[in-house]
N, C-alpha and C positions, 0 to 999 in steps of 0.2 A: 504494500500500500504506500509506503514511504517513497519507493522508487517511482510509482505512478504519479504521485503528487510532485516529486522533484522534476520529472520529465514534463508534466503539464505546466509547472511554473517556468521551466526553461523555455518551453515553446511559446508561452504568453510573452515572456521577456523578449525573445527574438522577434516576434510579430510587432511588439510595441516599438522596438528600436527600428524596425524596417519602415514604420510609418513616420518616423521623425526625419526621414530624408526628403525634406520639402524642396520642391522645385522653386527657385527664386521667382518671385512675382515681378513681372515687368510693369513699372509704374509711370513711365513717361511716354507721351505721344507728341509727335510733330506732324501737322497736317497742312494741306493746301486746299482751298475751296475751289474746286474745278468749275462749279456752276457760275460763280462770280466772274471767273476769267472768261468763260465762253459767252455768257449771256449779257453781262453788265460791263465788261472791260475793266474789271477791278481786281486787284491782287489782294488776297485775303489769306494770311498765314495764322495758324493757331498752335499753341502749346497747351498741353493738358497734363496735370499731375493727378494720378489716381490715389486718393486718400485710403480707400478700402474697397471692398467688392461692390459697395452700393453708392459710393459718392466720389466726386472729383471736383477740382477747380482748375481754371485755366484762364487764358487771355487770347484774344484775337486782335490782329492788326490789319485794317483794310485801308488800301490806298487806291483811290479811283483814278484810273489812267485815261478816262474818256475826256476828250477835248470839249470844252464848254461851247465851242462854236459849232460842233457837229453832233450835238446830243440828240438830234431828231432822227437818227438812223437806227434806233432800237431802244430797248428799255434802259433806263438810267437809274443810278443811285443819286439822290440829292446830296449825299454825303461825299465830300472830297477826301476826307480822312476820318477814320473811326478807330478808337481803342476800346475794346469790349472785354472786361473781366466777367467771368461767369462761374456759377456753381451748378453742378448736375447731380441728380439723384436717379439711380438706375433701379429698374424693377424686373430683374431677371435673376436666375440662379447662377449664371456664369459671372466671372469676375469683370465688372464694369463693361457689360455687354447687354445689348437689347434695348428695349424701350426706356426713354429717359425724359424727365422734366428738367427744365433749366431756368434759373433766375439769372438775369444779367443786368449790368449797368453799362452805360455807353457814354463816352465823351466823343462827340462828333463835330466836325466843321463843315458847314454848308455854304456853298457859293450861290450868289444870285445870278442864275444863268441868263435870264432874259431881260434883266434890267427893269422889271416892272413888278408890281405887287397889287393885290386886291385890297381896297380899303373897305372894310366891313361897315363903317359908319355912314359914309356918303354913297357907297355902292358902285364906284367906278374903278377901273384899272388905272393906276397911277404910274406914269412913265418916270424913270429916274435918269439923271444925266450920267451917273457913275454906275458901271456894271461890275465893278470889282469889289463889291461889298461881301463880307462874310459874316456868318453867325456861328458863335461857339455855343454848343448845346450840351446838356447833360440829360440822359434818358435812363429809365429803368423799364424792364419788361420781362416777358416769359416766352419760352419756346418749348416745343415738344419735338421728339425725334427718335431715331433708332441708330444704334451703333453695332457693327459687325466686325469681328476680329478673326483673322485666320490663325492657325497654329504657329505659323512663322512670324506673326506680328503685323501683317498687312491690315490696315484699318480702313473701313468704309463707313461713313455716317451720312445721314440725311436728316435735316431738321428745318423747322420753320417756326417763326414767332414774330411778335410785334412788341414794340416798346413805345413809350410816350416821353417826349421831351418835357422834363419838369423845369428846366431852366433854358432860356433862349436869350442870347445877347442882342439879337435883332429880330423882334417879333414880326416885322413887316414881311419877311419872306421865308423865315425858317418854318419847316414843317412841324406839325404837332406829333406825328407818328413816324417811327423809324422801323424799317424791316430788319429781320434777322433770318436769312434763308441760306441754305447751303447744301451741297453734295460734296463732301470732302474726302480726299484720299490721303493716307498717311502711313506712318509706321509706329508701332509700339515697341519700346525697348526698356 
């Protein structure tokens, strides 16, 4: 009986030590938003740090490359520049994978593309003599999306959301709402 207990104890110990060989978790991601490059002529890079299996935080940097004189040839971002820190909460059993909700803040700079704005009090469009005005804005918002990661670390994510500018330095032409959309490709390491 003592030999059986000793063998059982030894077997349990070996199995327990075998489970301690944890594979290191990859916690960093670097991504580029392919949708913004193709559709909006804007470069958007993101870095994301995975806190645990259910949450992460990161930041995105968007630079709009579209010329303000030729903005009529497709969809545009009103933002010339945007810095967007975000926090994500994942709802799947895999590590930082699947459906997520995102809360974000955004500092963005908008240019007055057409040199005119709408006056809500008197109801006309007002032409301005200077077209190089900018508005510095701060927004908060939410997004929803999905993230998929291969076993080798390739990342694909798609998301969409909206935010509201809570501070605008020039309310004459700054938009109240800001988009947060993307189909990003990247790598987790």
